[in-house]
All heavy atoms as an XYZ file, in Angstrom:
1033
protein
N     123.864    101.248     86.211
C     123.902    101.797     84.876
C     122.625    102.569     84.612
O     121.552    102.226     85.059
C     124.067    100.672     83.861
C     124.118    101.177     82.449
S     124.427     99.826     81.318
C     125.824    100.495     80.506
N     122.723    103.639     83.871
C     121.611    104.525     83.585
C     120.768    103.963     82.450
O     121.271    103.495     81.449
C     122.151    105.922     83.189
C     121.015    106.820     82.777
C     122.942    106.531     84.309
N     119.451    104.000     82.637
C     118.538    103.593     81.582
C     118.259    104.803     80.706
O     117.608    105.740     81.121
C     117.247    103.074     82.206
C     116.238    102.627     81.173
O     116.490    102.793     79.964
O     115.196    102.113     81.573
N     118.791    104.798     79.498
C     118.613    105.922     78.582
C     117.328    105.826     77.785
O     117.103    106.614     76.889
C     119.798    106.022     77.624
C     121.039    106.487     78.330
O     120.976    107.346     79.196
N     122.157    105.913     77.981
N     116.481    104.885     78.092
C     115.259    104.688     77.326
C     114.008    105.103     78.083
O     112.931    104.604     77.828
C     115.133    103.211     76.920
C     116.265    102.807     76.018
O     116.641    103.552     75.129
N     116.827    101.638     76.260
N     114.146    106.030     79.029
C     112.989    106.494     79.774
C     112.170    107.395     78.872
O     112.684    108.315     78.266
C     113.418    107.265     81.037
C     114.200    106.346     81.975
C     112.206    107.843     81.752
C     114.842    107.059     83.128
N     110.897    107.114     78.762
C     110.000    107.929     77.946
C     109.050    108.675     78.850
O     108.509    108.120     79.790
C     109.193    107.043     76.986
C     110.081    106.372     75.984
O     110.952    107.008     75.421
N     109.870    105.084     75.774
N     108.839    109.944     78.546
C     107.947    110.791     79.332
C     106.630    110.945     78.573
O     106.566    110.803     77.378
C     108.617    112.160     79.572
C     109.957    111.964     80.292
C     107.733    113.104     80.349
C     109.877    111.234     81.594
N     105.601    111.289     79.290
C     104.311    111.541     78.646
C     103.421    110.322     78.623
O     102.471    110.252     77.872
N     103.722    109.336     79.420
C     102.829    108.200     79.560
C     103.281    106.949     78.843
O     102.917    105.863     79.233
N     104.098    107.067     77.782
C     104.426    105.858     77.030
C     105.241    104.869     77.845
O     105.086    103.679     77.684
C     105.163    106.218     75.734
O     106.361    106.879     76.006
N     106.085    105.345     78.752
C     106.854    104.406     79.546
C     106.000    103.767     80.628
O     106.398    102.800     81.241
C     108.060    105.095     80.194
O     107.634    106.011     81.166
N     104.817    104.333     80.864
C     103.959    103.809     81.898
C     102.823    102.967     81.341
O     101.920    102.597     82.045
C     103.414    104.951     82.759
C     104.496    105.619     83.542
C     104.801    106.948     83.353
C     105.241    104.900     84.457
C     105.798    107.553     84.082
C     106.241    105.493     85.190
C     106.525    106.822     84.992
N     102.844    102.699     80.074
C     101.854    101.831     79.456
C     102.332    100.399     79.633
O     103.170     99.916     78.890
C     101.697    102.187     77.976
C     100.612    101.393     77.301
O     100.055    100.465     77.934
O     100.324    101.695     76.133
N     101.815     99.724     80.637
C     102.303     98.398     80.993
C     102.232     97.400     79.847
O     103.098     96.560     79.698
C     101.511     97.846     82.178
C     101.843     98.576     83.452
O     102.882     99.221     83.548
N     100.969     98.484     84.425
N     101.195     97.474     79.026
C     101.036     96.506     77.956
C     102.099     96.679     76.881
O     102.583     95.714     76.310
C      99.649     96.627     77.338
C      98.547     96.225     78.301
C      97.172     96.471     77.730
O      97.045     96.657     76.504
O      96.211     96.478     78.512
N     102.481     97.930     76.581
C     103.434     98.183     75.505
C     104.887     98.167     75.953
O     105.768     97.864     75.176
C     103.135     99.535     74.835
C     101.790     99.523     74.144
O     101.334     98.484     73.691
N     101.158    100.675     74.076
N     105.153     98.521     77.194
C     106.540     98.662     77.627
C     107.115     97.395     78.231
O     108.333     97.256     78.301
C     106.654     99.800     78.636
O     106.001     99.437     79.844
N     106.284     96.512     78.703
C     106.786     95.306     79.342
C     107.251     95.546     80.770
O     107.788     94.657     81.399
N     107.042     96.756     81.304
C     107.447     97.078     82.667
C     106.307     96.718     83.608
O     105.168     97.132     83.394
C     107.795     98.583     82.801
C     108.962     98.936     81.899
C     108.105     98.936     84.245
C     109.251    100.426     81.825
N     106.625     95.951     84.649
C     105.614     95.596     85.636
C     105.283     96.813     86.485
O     106.141     97.632     86.765
C     106.135     94.488     86.541
C     106.320     93.169     85.854
C     106.695     92.130     86.870
C     107.964     91.451     86.410
N     108.568     90.635     87.430
N     104.035     96.915     86.911
C     103.599     98.070     87.691
C     104.446     98.253     88.942
O     104.829     99.358     89.285
C     102.130     97.949     88.070
C     101.616     99.208     88.749
C     100.103     99.245     88.845
O      99.433     98.421     88.210
O      99.623    100.113     89.563
N     104.774     97.155     89.632
C     105.568     97.288     90.847
C     106.981     97.789     90.573
O     107.630     98.336     91.452
C     105.611     95.977     91.633
C     106.459     94.895     90.986
C     105.676     93.653     90.658
O     104.478     93.713     90.409
N     106.333     92.521     90.656
N     107.454     97.649     89.349
C     108.797     98.119     88.999
C     108.815     99.583     88.567
O     109.859    100.215     88.553
C     109.388     97.267     87.877
C     109.663     95.842     88.317
O     109.802     95.612     89.535
O     109.720     94.962     87.437
N     107.684    100.138     88.199
C     107.648    101.518     87.732
C     107.168    102.487     88.796
O     107.278    103.691     88.634
C     106.790    101.648     86.472
C     105.321    101.522     86.701
C     104.524    101.763     85.426
N     103.113    101.676     85.670
C     102.349    102.666     86.098
N     102.877    103.837     86.328
N     101.076    102.484     86.308
N     106.632    101.979     89.890
C     106.086    102.826     90.949
C     106.858    102.644     92.251
O     107.346    101.554     92.542
C     104.617    102.481     91.200
C     103.649    102.679     90.038
C     102.278    102.146     90.413
C     103.581    104.135     89.638
N     106.942    103.716     93.022
C     107.493    103.609     94.370
C     106.572    102.719     95.192
O     105.355    102.695     94.955
C     107.567    104.983     95.017
C     108.546    105.967     94.405
C     108.389    107.339     95.064
C     109.969    105.483     94.570
N     107.104    102.011     96.163
C     106.239    101.175     97.013
C     105.178    102.023     97.717
O     105.481    103.057     98.308
C     107.213    100.563     98.024
C     108.545    100.622     97.338
C     108.512    101.863     96.495
N     103.945    101.589     97.641
C     102.836    102.369     98.187
C     102.954    102.543     99.698
O     102.555    103.576    100.246
C     101.467    101.788     97.775
C     100.395    102.852     97.958
C     101.180    100.510     98.523
C      99.171    102.642     97.134
N     103.520    101.574    100.394
C     103.699    101.706    101.849
C     104.633    102.875    102.169
O     104.393    103.634    103.105
C     104.253    100.409    102.434
N     105.683    103.026    101.380
C     106.612    104.142    101.586
C     105.930    105.472    101.295
O     106.127    106.448    102.013
C     107.846    103.991    100.702
C     108.682    102.792    101.075
O     108.323    102.032    101.962
N     109.785    102.606    100.387
N     105.151    105.520    100.224
C     104.428    106.749     99.867
C     103.473    107.109    100.997
O     103.415    108.270    101.438
C     103.675    106.576     98.530
C     102.767    107.756     98.255
C     104.663    106.367     97.389
N     102.728    106.144    101.499
C     101.793    106.390    102.596
C     102.504    106.870    103.853
O     102.029    107.783    104.538
N     103.644    106.282    104.153
C     104.410    106.676    105.331
C     104.881    108.131    105.225
O     104.795    108.905    106.177
C     105.603    105.730    105.506
C     106.242    105.776    106.845
C     107.234    104.653    107.148
N     107.830    103.963    106.027
C     107.463    102.749    105.600
N     106.491    102.100    106.191
N     108.074    102.179    104.576
N     105.332    108.523    104.054
C     105.770    109.904    103.830
C     104.578    110.856    103.936
O     104.680    111.930    104.527
C     106.482    110.035    102.472
C     107.802    109.275    102.508
C     106.724    111.502    102.121
C     108.453    109.074    101.146
N     103.453    110.463    103.361
C     102.255    111.302    103.432
C     101.818    111.509    104.882
O     101.436    112.621    105.271
C     101.116    110.676    102.624
C     101.336    110.692    101.128
S     100.079    109.770    100.219
C      98.673    110.888    100.359
N     101.891    110.465    105.694
C     101.447    110.542    107.090
C     102.312    111.489    107.916
O     101.836    112.069    108.890
C     101.474    109.154    107.736
C     100.302    108.296    107.365
C     100.354    106.977    108.124
C      99.143    106.147    107.800
N      99.108    104.904    108.577
N     103.573    111.649    107.536
C     104.489    112.482    108.321
C     104.013    113.927    108.435
O     104.283    114.588    109.433
C     105.894    112.451    107.729
C     106.595    111.143    107.920
C     107.958    111.112    107.249
O     108.375    112.049    106.588
N     108.658    109.999    107.421
N     103.336    114.425    107.437
C     102.923    115.825    107.423
C     101.530    116.028    108.004
O     101.145    117.153    108.348
C     103.024    116.401    105.988
C     102.989    117.932    105.992
C     101.941    115.849    105.108
C     104.229    118.551    106.539
N     100.779    114.966    108.138
C      99.384    115.058    108.602
C      99.281    114.883    110.112
O     100.168    114.299    110.735
C      98.549    113.987    107.900
C      98.435    114.114    106.383
C      97.747    112.886    105.809
C      97.702    115.378    106.005
N      98.181    115.367    110.697
C      97.951    115.105    112.128
C      97.887    113.597    112.376
O      97.515    112.822    111.490
C      96.589    115.750    112.398
C      96.370    116.707    111.278
C      97.123    116.179    110.098
N      98.229    113.203    113.592
C      98.325    111.779    113.918
C      97.024    111.011    113.674
O      97.045    109.849    113.277
C      98.731    111.621    115.378
C      99.810    110.610    115.575
C     100.287    110.565    117.017
O      99.788    111.275    117.887
N     101.262    109.730    117.267
N      95.882    111.654    113.890
C      94.605    110.959    113.742
C      94.049    111.014    112.319
O      92.979    110.497    112.058
C      93.581    111.515    114.739
C      93.321    112.994    114.507
O      94.080    113.674    113.825
N      92.243    113.486    115.092
N      94.768    111.619    111.389
C      94.293    111.731    110.001
C      94.353    110.378    109.305
O      95.233    109.566    109.569
C      95.130    112.747    109.239
N      93.414    110.174    108.430
C      93.366    108.951    107.621
C      93.636    109.322    106.167
O      93.279    110.408    105.713
C      91.986    108.302    107.719
C      91.546    107.991    109.124
C      91.827    106.570    109.440
C      91.174    106.226    110.773
N      92.059    105.570    111.672
N      94.270    108.412    105.441
C      94.553    108.619    104.019
C      93.908    107.481    103.260
O      94.179    106.307    103.528
C      96.075    108.643    103.748
C      96.768    109.691    104.617
C      96.340    108.919    102.273
C      98.284    109.598    104.582
N      93.076    107.814    102.299
C      92.397    106.776    101.529
C      93.386    106.057    100.613
O      94.428    106.604    100.231
C      91.268    107.385    100.682
O      91.814    108.143     99.619
N      93.020    104.849    100.262
C      93.835    104.063     99.335
C      93.970    104.796     98.006
O      95.048    104.840     97.410
C      93.206    102.688     99.130
C      94.004    101.793     98.208
C      93.357    100.429     98.045
C      94.167     99.581     97.092
N      93.505     98.313     96.799
N      92.880    105.399     97.544
C      92.899    106.139     96.281
C      93.877    107.318     96.342
O      94.600    107.586     95.373
C      91.492    106.639     95.954
C      91.420    107.365     94.634
C      90.030    107.909     94.340
O      89.151    107.884     95.236
O      89.830    108.370     93.206
N      93.923    107.998     97.479
C      94.859    109.116     97.637
C      96.307    108.632     97.562
O      97.151    109.255     96.914
C      94.638    109.826     98.971
O      93.381    110.433     99.006
N      96.582    107.534     98.232
C      97.942    106.971     98.201
C      98.317    106.557     96.785
O      99.432    106.803     96.337
C      98.048    105.774     99.145
C      97.985    106.129    100.600
C      98.036    104.864    101.449
C      97.674    105.146    102.883
N      97.632    103.910    103.686
N      97.393    105.919     96.083
C      97.668    105.477     94.718
C      97.892    106.662     93.781
O      98.780    106.617     92.920
C      96.527    104.597     94.210
C      96.478    103.244     94.887
C      95.230    102.440     94.552
O      94.292    102.993     93.927
O      95.194    101.254     94.942
N      97.103    107.715     93.960
C      97.270    108.913     93.135
C      98.625    109.546     93.383
O      99.345    109.910     92.444
C      96.138    109.921     93.416
O      94.889    109.306     93.114
C      96.299    111.186     92.591
N      98.984    109.678     94.647
C     100.290    110.253     94.990
C     101.415    109.356     94.477
O     102.426    109.846     93.968
C     100.403    110.444     96.499
C     101.658    111.170     96.920
S     101.798    112.841     96.248
C     100.585    113.688     97.213
N     101.240    108.064     94.580
C     102.227    107.103     94.088
C     102.481    107.317     92.596
O     103.635    107.361     92.152
C     101.730    105.679     94.365
C     102.668    104.587     93.921
C     102.034    103.209     94.072
O     100.835    103.029     93.822
N     102.830    102.241     94.487
N     101.426    107.468     91.828
C     101.558    107.721     90.388
C     102.278    109.046     90.130
O     103.178    109.134     89.300
C     100.181    107.764     89.719
C      99.493    106.433     89.624
C      99.936    105.625     88.419
O     100.585    106.175     87.514
O      99.616    104.430     88.391
N     101.873    110.087     90.853
C     102.446    111.421     90.634
C     103.935    111.472     90.966
O     104.729    111.997     90.180
C     101.698    112.457     91.469
S     100.022    112.783     90.904
N     104.306    110.957     92.127
C     105.726    111.045     92.506
C     106.586    110.148     91.623
O     107.723    110.499     91.300
C     105.970    110.762     94.007
C     105.269    111.781     94.871
C     105.558    109.366     94.403
N     106.046    109.028     91.210
C     106.799    108.149     90.320
C     107.025    108.816     88.965
O     108.120    108.754     88.397
C     106.075    106.809     90.152
O     105.993    106.147     91.398
N     105.998    109.483     88.450
C     106.124    110.207     87.184
C     107.120    111.360     87.320
O     107.954    111.598     86.442
C     104.763    110.728     86.737
C     104.787    111.529     85.458
C     105.015    110.691     84.205
O     104.890    109.463     84.263
O     105.315    111.299     83.159
N     107.043    112.083     88.430
C     107.947    113.204     88.675
C     109.398    112.724     88.707
O     110.279    113.304     88.064
C     107.585    113.904     89.989
C     108.499    115.034     90.345
C     108.394    116.253     89.702
C     109.459    114.880     91.321
C     109.236    117.310     90.027
C     110.309    115.927     91.654
C     110.197    117.143     91.009
N     109.657    111.663     89.432
C     111.013    111.115     89.525
C     111.496    110.672     88.150
O     112.636    110.926     87.763
C     111.069    109.966     90.553
C     110.897    110.535     91.961
C     112.369    109.173     90.436
C     110.639    109.492     93.024
N     110.636    110.032     87.394
C     111.001    109.596     86.046
C     111.312    110.781     85.145
O     112.281    110.761     84.370
C     109.872    108.765     85.454
O     110.187    108.361     84.152
N     110.516    111.825     85.241
C     110.689    113.034     84.442
C     112.039    113.690     84.726
O     112.817    113.988     83.813
C     109.530    113.983     84.755
C     109.522    115.263     83.972
C     109.580    115.261     82.588
C     109.414    116.465     84.622
C     109.546    116.456     81.862
C     109.376    117.673     83.916
C     109.449    117.652     82.536
N     112.350    113.879     85.998
C     113.620    114.513     86.391
C     114.798    113.614     86.032
O     115.809    114.078     85.484
C     113.615    114.854     87.896
C     114.980    115.346     88.358
C     112.538    115.893     88.200
N     114.664    112.333     86.298
C     115.747    111.394     85.995
C     116.014    111.315     84.503
O     117.162    111.221     84.065
C     115.412    109.996     86.553
O     115.176    110.108     87.953
C     116.536    109.016     86.312
N     114.965    111.380     83.704
C     115.118    111.347     82.257
C     115.933    112.537     81.769
O     116.822    112.398     80.921
C     113.741    111.348     81.593
O     113.863    111.386     80.195
N     115.655    113.710     82.313
C     116.401    114.921     81.930
C     117.867    114.790     82.335
O     118.773    115.111     81.567
C     115.765    116.146     82.581
C     116.321    117.457     82.106
C     115.911    117.820     80.687
O     114.972    117.230     80.138
O     116.557    118.721     80.126
N     118.110    114.309     83.541
C     119.486    114.118     84.017
C     120.205    113.066     83.176
O     121.380    113.219     82.828
C     119.478    113.713     85.489
N     119.491    112.011     82.830
C     120.067    110.945     82.020
C     120.461    111.443     80.629
O     121.507    111.081     80.083
C     119.066    109.794     81.902
O     119.570    108.765     81.102
N     119.618    112.276     80.053
C     119.902    112.844     78.730
C     121.164    113.709     78.779
O     122.002    113.671     77.870
C     118.705    113.664     78.248
C     118.862    114.239     76.862
C     119.006    113.181     75.773
O     118.603    112.024     75.986
O     119.542    113.524     74.702
N     121.319    114.473     79.852
C     122.535    115.286     80.031
C     123.764    114.384     80.072
O     124.777    114.649     79.421
C     122.429    116.092     81.329
C     123.682    116.902     81.673
C     123.492    117.617     83.010
C     124.597    118.571     83.316
N     125.756    117.961     83.929
N     123.671    113.314     80.821
C     124.799    112.378     80.928
C     125.107    111.734     79.577
O     126.270    111.563     79.214
C     124.509    111.307     81.974
S     124.474    111.950     83.649
N     124.059    111.377     78.851
C     124.257    110.778     77.535
C     125.005    111.726     76.617
O     125.955    111.340     75.941
C     122.915    110.394     76.909
C     123.054    109.595     75.611
C     121.734    109.470     74.879
N     121.182    110.743     74.442
C     121.657    111.450     73.397
N     122.674    111.020     72.709
N     121.086    112.594     73.052
N     124.609    113.000     76.622
C     125.271    114.000     75.777
C     126.731    114.209     76.181
O     127.571    114.519     75.333
C     124.529    115.334     75.842
C     123.216    115.313     75.099
C     122.485    116.634     75.236
C     121.151    116.589     74.511
N     120.372    117.817     74.718
N     127.003    114.050     77.462
C     128.367    114.203     77.967
C     129.140    112.881     77.936
O     130.246    112.804     78.453
C     128.331    114.766     79.392
C     127.787    116.170     79.458
C     127.642    116.685     80.884
O     127.977    115.945     81.853
O     127.186    117.832     81.042
N     128.533    111.859     77.362
C     129.133    110.526     77.237
C     129.520    109.923     78.589
O     130.560    109.298     78.750
C     130.334    110.552     76.300
C     129.970    110.985     74.896
C     131.180    111.001     73.990
N     130.885    111.664     72.741
C     130.485    111.055     71.648
N     130.299    109.763     71.647
N     130.239    111.737     70.551
N     128.624    110.138     79.560
C     128.800    109.535     80.885
C     127.702    108.511     81.082
O     126.616    108.647     80.536
C     128.721    110.605     81.987
C     129.862    111.583     81.943
C     129.859    112.519     83.153
N     128.723    113.433     83.150
C     127.795    113.496     84.115
N     127.845    112.712     85.168
N     126.800    114.362     84.027
N     128.002    107.487     81.883
C     127.034    106.415     82.092
C     126.370    106.467     83.462
O     125.443    105.708     83.723
C     127.716    105.063     81.915
C     128.132    104.824     80.484
C     128.678    103.434     80.297
C     129.047    103.214     78.839
N     129.444    101.835     78.594
N     126.840    107.332     84.332
C     126.314    107.381     85.686
C     125.689    108.734     85.974
O     126.331    109.766     85.812
C     127.437    107.105     86.710
O     128.032    105.851     86.411
C     126.896    107.092     88.128
N     124.442    108.713     86.411
C     123.750    109.924     86.843
C     124.110    110.141     88.307
O     124.004    109.216     89.119
C     122.217    109.768     86.687
C     121.491    110.952     87.292
C     121.833    109.586     85.237
N     124.547    111.350     88.656
C     124.886    111.631     90.047
C     123.950    112.705     90.610
O     123.086    113.236     89.907
C     126.366    112.019     90.179
C     126.721    113.275     89.424
O     125.971    114.239     89.419
N     127.886    113.277     88.801
N     124.135    113.014     91.869
C     123.282    113.992     92.535
C     123.318    115.361     91.889
O     122.298    116.057     91.814
N     124.496    115.771     91.416
C     124.607    117.064     90.750
C     123.762    117.094     89.470
O     123.182    118.128     89.135
C     126.066    117.378     90.417
C     126.904    117.559     91.668
O     126.447    118.246     92.601
O     128.023    116.998     91.718
N     123.699    115.973     88.776
C     122.879    115.888     87.563
C     121.396    116.050     87.896
O     120.651    116.700     87.155
C     123.100    114.557     86.843
C     124.529    114.373     86.376
O     125.144    115.342     85.911
O     125.044    113.238     86.500
N     120.971    115.470     89.001
C     119.572    115.589     89.420
C     119.266    117.044     89.779
O     118.221    117.583     89.377
C     119.256    114.650     90.607
C     119.470    113.177     90.196
C     117.857    114.896     91.149
C     118.564    112.677     89.092
N     120.169    117.700     90.502
C     119.968    119.115     90.850
C     119.903    119.972     89.590
O     119.051    120.865     89.474
C     121.093    119.600     91.769
S     121.078    118.823     93.388
N     120.779    119.682     88.635
C     120.775    120.412     87.362
C     119.440    120.216     86.643
O     118.843    121.160     86.133
C     121.942    119.932     86.489
C     121.933    120.531     85.127
C     122.508    121.701     84.733
C     121.290    119.990     83.959
N     122.258    121.922     83.398
C     121.521    120.887     82.897
C     120.553    118.836     83.705
C     121.037    120.673     81.615
C     120.066    118.622     82.436
C     120.303    119.520     81.407
N     118.968    118.968     86.615
C     117.710    118.662     85.929
C     116.543    119.387     86.594
O     115.677    119.936     85.902
C     117.465    117.152     85.912
N     116.511    119.402     87.916
C     115.437    120.106     88.618
C     115.405    121.576     88.214
O     114.342    122.125     87.916
C     115.615    119.977     90.135
C     115.265    118.623     90.742
C     115.783    118.528     92.176
C     113.771    118.373     90.690
N     116.575    122.216     88.183
C     116.649    123.632     87.813
C     116.272    123.829     86.348
O     115.510    124.740     86.006
C     118.047    124.174     88.094
N     116.766    122.973     85.491
C     116.488    123.072     84.059
C     115.006    122.929     83.756
O     114.470    123.608     82.868
C     117.286    121.996     83.290
O     118.675    122.225     83.509
C     116.996    122.017     81.809
N     114.344    122.072     84.498
C     112.918    121.818     84.274
C     112.018    122.842     84.974
O     110.798    122.745     84.891
C     112.565    120.401     84.732
C     113.220    119.286     83.913
C     113.045    117.941     84.610
C     112.658    119.252     82.496
N     112.627    123.814     85.641
C     111.854    124.875     86.275
C     111.472    124.610     87.716
O     110.655    125.328     88.282
N     112.046    123.592     88.325
C     111.759    123.278     89.721
C     112.807    123.911     90.629
O     113.418    123.239     91.469
C     111.701    121.760     89.924
C     110.604    121.096     89.153
C     110.902    120.319     88.036
C     109.278    121.248     89.515
C     109.889    119.705     87.312
C     108.255    120.636     88.797
C     108.570    119.872     87.691
N     112.999    125.222     90.469
C     114.019    125.933     91.237
C     113.776    125.844     92.743
O     114.733    125.821     93.516
C     114.078    127.403     90.806
C     114.443    127.545     89.339
O     115.358    126.836     88.895
O     113.801    128.349     88.642
N     112.522    125.795     93.136
C     112.208    125.697     94.563
C     112.710    124.385     95.164
O     112.881    124.284     96.376
C     110.704    125.816     94.807
C     110.173    127.217     94.528
O     110.993    128.156     94.422
O     108.945    127.369     94.420
N     112.928    123.373     94.330
C     113.443    122.090     94.794
C     114.953    121.969     94.566
O     115.634    121.281     95.319
C     112.750    120.929     94.070
C     111.273    120.854     94.308
C     110.375    121.124     93.283
C     110.758    120.513     95.551
C     109.009    121.059     93.494
C     109.390    120.449     95.765
C     108.530    120.724     94.735
O     107.181    120.655     94.941
N     115.448    122.591     93.527
C     116.854    122.416     93.152
C     117.808    122.905     94.232
O     118.762    122.198     94.586
C     117.140    123.128     91.824
N     117.567    124.087     94.759
C     118.496    124.640     95.753
C     118.486    123.856     97.066
O     119.545    123.519     97.581
C     118.226    126.126     95.990
C     119.318    126.814     96.775
C     120.734    126.568     96.245
O     120.931    126.568     95.019
O     121.649    126.352     97.070
N     117.314    123.528     97.627
C     117.339    122.683     98.833
C     118.003    121.328     98.575
O     118.697    120.796     99.437
C     115.860    122.508     99.193
C     115.177    123.669     98.566
C     115.956    123.999     97.331
N     117.819    120.785     97.381
C     118.441    119.508     97.044
C     119.965    119.654     96.997
O     120.693    118.770     97.448
C     117.908    118.983     95.715
C     118.411    117.610     95.382
S     117.792    116.363     96.511
C     116.388    115.808     95.598
N     120.442    120.770     96.439
C     121.892    121.023     96.414
C     122.450    121.093     97.835
O     123.510    120.539     98.124
C     122.206    122.328     95.677
C     122.227    122.203     94.197
C     122.761    123.492     93.540
N     122.505    123.431     92.129
C     121.450    123.964     91.519
N     120.564    124.655     92.205
N     121.282    123.830     90.221
N     121.739    121.797     98.716
C     122.194    121.897    100.115
C     122.194    120.521    100.776
O     123.129    120.168    101.494
C     121.317    122.874    100.891
C     121.537    124.323    100.501
C     120.898    125.289    101.480
N     119.475    125.061    101.702
C     118.500    125.661    101.023
N     118.785    126.540    100.080
N     117.245    125.392    101.298
N     121.147    119.748    100.540
C     121.066    118.407    101.108
C     122.221    117.536    100.595
O     122.877    116.838    101.368
C     119.726    117.752    100.765
C     119.622    116.333    101.250
C     119.210    116.059    102.544
C     119.969    115.270    100.420
C     119.130    114.758    103.004
C     119.895    113.972    100.878
C     119.477    113.722    102.165
O     119.413    112.427    102.617
N     122.469    117.595     99.301
C     123.537    116.807     98.696
C     124.895    117.202     99.266
O     125.721    116.336     99.588
C     123.522    117.003     97.170
C     124.535    116.222     96.354
C     124.382    114.720     96.552
C     124.391    116.585     94.874
N     125.117    118.501     99.428
C     126.374    118.986     99.996
C     126.552    118.447    101.421
O     127.622    117.941    101.775
C     126.394    120.518     99.993
C     127.608    121.107    100.602
N     128.841    121.096     99.975
C     127.800    121.718    101.795
C     129.736    121.666    100.756
N     129.122    122.061    101.868
N     125.492    118.538    102.225
C     125.565    118.045    103.607
C     125.754    116.528    103.633
O     126.529    116.008    104.440
C     124.281    118.434    104.351
C     124.279    118.045    105.793
C     125.259    118.894    106.591
N     125.227    118.462    107.969
C     126.303    118.195    108.687
N     127.501    118.379    108.188
N     126.186    117.779    109.917
N     125.068    115.819    102.769
C     125.215    114.362    102.684
C     126.661    113.987    102.382
O     127.226    113.096    103.014
C     124.280    113.803    101.611
C     124.464    112.330    101.353
C     123.873    111.385    102.186
C     125.243    111.881    100.287
C     124.040    110.034    101.957
C     125.413    110.525    100.055
C     124.815    109.610    100.891
O     125.005    108.274    100.670
N     127.256    114.691    101.437
C     128.643    114.397    101.073
C     129.600    114.708    102.211
O     130.568    113.973    102.427
C     129.025    115.170     99.812
C     128.369    114.591     98.577
C     128.635    115.415     97.349
N     128.099    114.765     96.158
C     127.883    115.373     95.021
N     128.157    116.668     94.891
N     127.391    114.716     93.995
N     129.322    115.767    102.958
C     130.147    116.084    104.126
C     130.078    114.958    105.150
O     131.098    114.555    105.710
C     129.683    117.384    104.781
C     130.073    118.630    104.051
C     129.527    119.885    104.728
O     128.604    119.777    105.588
O     130.012    120.970    104.389
N     128.888    114.462    105.407
C     128.716    113.383    106.376
C     129.375    112.092    105.905
O     129.924    111.345    106.716
C     127.237    113.149    106.673
C     126.532    114.271    107.428
C     125.031    113.999    107.500
C     127.113    114.444    108.811
N     129.316    111.814    104.621
C     129.961    110.612    104.080
C     131.472    110.670    104.268
O     132.090    109.670    104.583
C     129.614    110.433    102.604
C     128.231    109.891    102.374
C     128.031    108.521    102.996
O     128.759    107.578    102.638
O     127.137    108.393    103.851
N     132.071    111.844    104.086
C     133.518    112.008    104.284
C     133.849    111.763    105.745
O     134.840    111.097    106.058
C     133.985    113.423    103.839
C     135.394    113.706    104.302
C     133.881    113.543    102.330
N     133.023    112.261    106.662
C     133.252    112.065    108.093
C     133.146    110.592    108.484
O     133.830    110.130    109.389
C     132.244    112.871    108.921
C     132.474    114.362    108.814
O     133.563    114.775    108.341
O     131.557    115.127    109.184
N     132.294    109.838    107.802
C     132.094    108.424    108.118
C     133.188    107.522    107.565
O     133.428    106.444    108.098
C     130.786    107.932    107.517
C     129.572    108.426    108.187
C     128.420    107.944    107.372
N     127.270    107.679    108.202
C     126.103    107.394    107.725
N     125.924    107.310    106.434
N     125.093    107.175    108.517
N     133.808    107.930    106.478
C     134.786    107.082    105.808
C     136.112    107.139    106.553
O     136.718    108.194    106.651
C     134.992    107.547    104.352
O     133.723    107.606    103.710
C     135.916    106.600    103.604
N     136.558    105.995    107.070
C     137.855    106.007    107.750
C     138.969    106.223    106.726
O     138.903    105.718    105.603
C     137.957    104.623    108.377
C     136.981    103.776    107.638
C     135.933    104.692    107.056
N     139.976    106.991    107.115
C     141.065    107.211    106.153
C     141.943    105.971    106.070
O     141.919    105.088    106.922
C     141.863    108.480    106.489
C     142.609    108.383    107.803
O     143.093    107.318    108.161
N     142.697    109.483    108.523
N     142.737    105.904    105.048
C     143.540    104.709    104.748
C     144.513    104.386    105.880
O     144.756    103.218    106.181
C     144.290    104.909    103.440
N     145.063    105.394    106.543
C     146.028    105.150    107.613
C     145.389    104.392    108.768
O     146.004    103.489    109.335
C     146.614    106.472    108.132
C     147.511    107.124    107.105
O     148.012    106.457    106.205
N     147.703    108.421    107.233
N     144.170    104.749    109.134
C     143.491    104.058    110.227
C     143.222    102.597    109.880
O     143.324    101.734    110.716
C     142.178    104.740    110.577
C     142.402    106.074    111.268
O     143.504    106.372    111.736
N     141.365    106.892    111.315
N     142.881    102.318    108.652
C     142.600    100.943    108.230
C     143.872    100.101    108.336
O     143.857     99.000    108.866
C     142.034    100.910    106.788
C     140.668    101.570    106.773
C     141.941     99.486    106.280
C     140.097    101.787    105.388
N     144.984    100.620    107.853
C     146.249     99.880    107.898
C     146.660     99.647    109.328
O     147.069     98.545    109.695
C     147.351    100.656    107.119
C     148.701    100.015    107.329
C     147.005    100.708    105.640
N     146.523    100.659    110.214
C     146.897    100.510    111.599
C     146.018     99.488    112.296
O     146.492     98.682    113.084
C     146.798    101.850    112.316
C     147.881    102.831    111.908
C     147.660    104.208    112.522
O     146.665    104.447    113.196
N     148.587    105.110    112.247
N     144.704     99.500    112.000
C     143.787     98.553    112.630
C     144.123     97.125    112.230
O     144.020     96.215    113.047
C     142.346     98.853    112.234
C     141.815    100.125    112.874
O     142.466    100.605    113.829
O     140.776    100.648    112.416
N     144.531     96.889    111.029
C     144.863     95.534    110.553
C     146.128     95.026    111.229
O     146.299     93.838    111.424
C     145.031     95.516    109.049
C     143.737     95.667    108.310
C     143.931     95.572    106.829
N     142.684     95.834    106.156
C     142.574     96.177    104.897
N     143.666     96.307    104.157
N     141.406     96.395    104.353
N     147.019     95.934    111.547
C     148.284     95.531    112.133
C     148.181     95.176    113.600
O     149.043     94.528    114.165
N     147.096     95.582    114.258
C     146.956     95.334    115.706
C     146.165     94.118    116.008
O     145.337     93.612    115.493
C     146.294     96.537    116.393
C     147.222     97.733    116.377
O     148.435     97.579    116.360
N     146.634     98.915    116.367
């Protein structure tokens, strides 16, 4: 279910006022560090402060985009945010450089999911054997 109470501009990230635990509002720092390392030379080091800063930034960015997508869904009286809503939000918020690659990724992901899903006939035949 979509959380329609996401606040942007820092209020949702005020742990004392929102009741949200820090670990629940931020991406896991190990994952952030792993993603950061992928682009750097193998011998590069990343400081803890750098990881924490990136963790805050990407978490805020995700919240910002998700909030916009959630608001669209609320206006359309839908309860589920989907990939198309996220792509729409990216474009609406001016992140066109991200929206189009995300649309292509989503399209390819959906193609692969269709290829993975066995059709109903195969399931019935497998049960009968």
